[in-house]
N, C-alpha and C positions, 0 to 999 in steps of 0.2 A: 140265221136260225134263231128262233125265239129261245130265250134261256129263262130258267126259273130258279129262284133262290134255293140253295142247298146249304144247310147249316147243321152242325152236330159237334160231337166231342170224340176225341180219341184218347183212350187210356191204355197203358201197357203195364201189366202186373200191378194194377191198382193205382198207378201214378199217371199224371198228365203226360202225354207224349210230346212235350214241348220241343220245338225245333224239328219235328218230323215233317215230311211232305206226304201229301196224299194226291194220287193221280187216278182219274177215272178213265178207263179204257172201254169205249163203246163195244157192245157185242154185235152191233150192226154199224156199218159205216155212217159217219156224220154226213149230212147233206151239204154242208159247207166245207169243201176240201181245204180251204185256207185256215180253218179254225184249228187252234191248238186243242189238245185234249184238256178237258176240265181239270183243274188242280187247285190246291191250296196249301199254305203252310199252317202248321198247328201252333197256336199261341201257347204262352206259358201256362194258362189254365186248362189247356187241352181242347179248346174250342177251335173250330175251323169254319170257313165260309168259302165255298167253291166259286171259282171264276173261270170263264172261258175266253171272253173277249177283253175283259178288264178284271181288276181285282174284285172279288166277291160279287160279280154280276150274276152268277148262277151257271146252270148247265142245261143243255137241251134235254127234253123229256126222253126217257129210254132206260134201258138196262145196261149196267156197267160192271166190268170186273174192276177190282180195286187193288192198287199198289200203295203200301205205306212203308216208307223207308226213312232212314236218317243218315245224312251225310253222303254227298255225291249223287250222281245220276242213278236213276232206278235200274239202268242197264249196266252199271259199272261193276263188272265181275272180274276184271283183270287182276293180275298178281299185285300184291302189295309189297313194295320195296322199302318198308318202314319197319320200325321195331314192332314186335307182336302187339296186337291190340286186344282189348278185352272182347269178350263175346258180344256179337251184335244181336240184341234181343229182337230186332226187326227183321232178321234174316229170312224167316219163313213167310213174311208178308210182302217182300220186295217184288217178286215175280207175280204179276196179276193173274196169269194163267194157273198158278199153283197156290195162290194165297188163300183160297177158300172164301175170299171176301167179295161180296157183291153189293150193289146199291141200285135201287130203282128210283128214278127221278120222274115225278108226275107234274102235270101242268098245275101251276099254283105254287104255294109255299111248300117246302120240303124241310121242315124243322125236325130235330130229334133224330137225325141220321147218325147214330152213335156207334162207335166201335170200342168194345172192351176186350183188348187183346191179352193173351197169355203167351209169354215167350217160351221157347224151347231152348234149354241150355245145351250147347254143343260141346 
């Protein structure tokens, strides 16, 4: 599948979401069944560059639901057998079906695909 550059920034509560991961879940199946879902890590300054086949190579054109999470797999909802941890500010953005986040990838450059998130304290 052809891929197109996708770059942007992720901030949460006004701060760069350094160390978070962003995964794009296509709303229609990808034509290449061997391709991973497009994804990226968020850098210290909040920037990200999506990759599908390689790091920062881009994503196929289309509409996506978005998951943004920090620490562990995006589907990791199992019990935690560790000391209580602080509130996860990314909790409501982890499940792509319920995050409320979407992204449209067009043919050509896709710069400025920014997410300015506000956490909900549980």
